C-alpha positions in Angstrom: 137.9 213.5 268.5 134.6 214.2 270.1 131.6 215.8 268.6 128.1 217.0 269.8 124.9 218.3 268.2 123.0 220.6 267.9 125.7 223.1 267.6 125.6 225.9 270.1 127.6 229.2 269.5 130.0 230.4 272.1 129.7 233.5 274.1 132.9 234.9 273.0 133.8 233.2 269.6 135.8 230.5 271.6 136.2 227.0 270.3 133.7 225.6 272.8 130.3 226.9 274.1 129.8 228.2 277.5 131.1 230.8 279.8 135.0 231.2 279.1 134.8 228.2 276.8 134.1 225.7 279.5 132.0 223.6 277.2 128.9 223.9 279.4 125.6 224.8 277.6 123.0 226.1 280.1 119.9 228.3 279.8 118.0 225.9 277.6 114.6 224.8 279.0 112.7 221.8 277.7 109.4 223.5 279.0 108.1 224.2 275.4 108.7 221.6 272.9 105.3 221.4 271.1 107.0 220.8 267.6 109.9 218.7 266.3 111.9 221.9 265.6 111.6 222.8 269.2 112.6 219.4 270.3 115.6 219.4 267.9 117.0 222.5 269.6 117.9 220.5 272.7 118.0 216.7 271.8 121.7 216.6 272.5 123.8 213.8 270.9 127.4 213.0 271.6 130.1 211.0 270.3 133.9 210.5 271.3 136.8 208.4 270.8 137.3 208.5 267.0 140.8 208.9 265.8 142.5 210.1 262.8 146.3 210.3 261.5 148.1 212.1 258.8 147.9 209.2 256.7 144.4 208.3 257.7 142.7 211.5 258.1 139.0 210.8 257.9 137.3 211.0 261.3 134.3 208.5 261.6 132.1 208.4 264.3 130.8 204.7 263.9 130.7 201.6 265.8 131.8 202.1 269.5 132.2 205.8 268.7 128.9 206.5 267.2 126.5 209.2 268.2 124.2 208.5 271.2 121.4 210.6 272.6 122.1 212.2 275.9 118.7 213.2 276.8 115.8 211.3 278.0 112.5 210.6 276.3 109.0 210.3 277.9 106.1 209.0 275.8 102.7 209.1 277.5 99.9 207.5 275.5 96.2 207.9 276.8 93.9 205.2 275.7 90.0 205.2 276.0 88.4 202.3 277.6 85.3 202.4 275.5 83.9 199.4 277.4 84.3 201.3 280.6 81.9 204.3 280.0 83.8 206.4 277.5 82.8 207.7 274.2 85.6 206.7 271.8 86.5 210.3 270.9 86.5 211.8 274.6 90.1 211.0 275.3 91.4 212.6 272.1 89.2 215.5 271.6 90.3 219.1 272.1 88.2 219.5 275.3 90.4 216.9 277.0 93.7 218.1 278.9 96.5 216.3 280.2 99.4 217.4 282.6 102.4 216.1 284.5 103.9 217.4 287.6 107.4 216.8 289.0 109.5 217.2 286.0 112.7 219.3 285.8 113.0 221.3 282.7 116.1 223.4 283.4 119.5 221.8 283.0 123.0 221.7 281.3 124.9 219.8 278.7 128.6 219.4 278.8 130.1 219.3 275.3 133.6 217.9 276.7 132.2 214.7 278.4 128.7 214.5 276.8 126.7 214.6 280.1 123.3 216.2 280.5 122.1 217.2 284.0 118.7 218.5 285.2 118.8 221.6 287.4 116.5 224.0 289.2 113.0 223.1 290.5 110.3 220.8 289.3 107.1 222.1 287.5 103.6 221.7 288.6 100.8 220.7 286.1 103.1 220.9 283.0 100.5 220.9 280.1 101.1 218.1 277.7 98.6 219.6 275.6 100.4 223.0 275.1 104.0 222.0 275.6 104.8 218.5 274.5 104.7 217.0 270.8 101.7 215.1 269.9 102.9 212.2 268.0 99.9 210.3 266.5 100.2 209.4 262.9 96.9 209.5 261.0 93.6 209.5 262.8 93.1 207.8 266.1 89.8 208.6 267.8 90.5 206.6 270.9 94.2 207.8 271.9 96.1 210.9 272.7 100.1 210.3 272.6 102.6 212.9 273.7 106.4 212.7 273.4 108.7 214.8 275.4 112.6 215.2 275.4 113.9 215.9 278.8 117.0 216.5 280.8 117.9 213.1 282.6 116.1 213.6 286.0 119.1 212.9 288.0 117.5 214.2 291.3 115.6 212.0 293.6 112.1 211.9 292.1 109.6 209.7 293.9 107.2 209.8 291.1 105.4 211.9 288.5 101.9 212.9 288.9 99.7 212.7 285.7 96.5 214.5 285.6 94.0 214.0 282.8 90.7 215.8 282.4 88.2 213.9 280.3 84.7 214.8 279.5 84.7 217.1 282.5 86.2 214.7 285.1 89.9 214.8 286.5 91.7 211.8 287.1 95.3 211.3 288.4 97.9 208.5 288.4 101.5 208.3 289.5 104.3 206.9 287.3 107.8 206.3 288.3 110.2 206.5 285.2 114.1 206.6 285.8 114.4 209.1 283.0 118.0 208.1 282.5 120.2 209.5 279.8 120.0 208.0 276.5 116.8 206.0 277.2 113.1 206.1 276.2 110.3 205.4 278.4 106.7 204.6 277.2 103.6 204.4 279.5 100.2 203.6 278.2 97.6 205.0 280.6 93.9 203.6 280.0 91.3 206.0 281.0 88.2 204.5 282.7 85.3 206.2 284.3 86.7 204.9 287.6 90.2 206.3 287.0 93.4 206.1 285.1 
């Protein structure tokens, strides 16, 4: 047995989603994911290999056959360097903006073999403020943390450009995460008056 989630209905009431029941889910973009509900709609999980028989009919996706995440997660945390000229609230206040260029947001998920693949073209200046999930818990005056669920970036990406506008000044830095299936990547970026 194999299973996946979140469930997607098929186009023609077939047992598998996709065109002609090929099991390929497409047309789902990761470009707007500012809430957990939005992220859950495409945070694909998959499990396979579980067995059952007439006498032992309970299917259990556990151990080697447990569910695993098939998308990639990118966490970017911006931290103010108060000893480098910033006021503690400047990084996290509503006037500060953050963006990433170079991500693929289109892709497909195959429910037959559990593969997620990015497609299409990269975006420029994808706003983390508007489109990613801000994940701080409680109040933190010196940080701004954004979590994004993405298709594995299986194209040749030389790097992602991170742009931050803080206190009216724009800064840029390059990060180079692999963004592989089932993996999470965390970057802590320190903002100083001289740069990121």
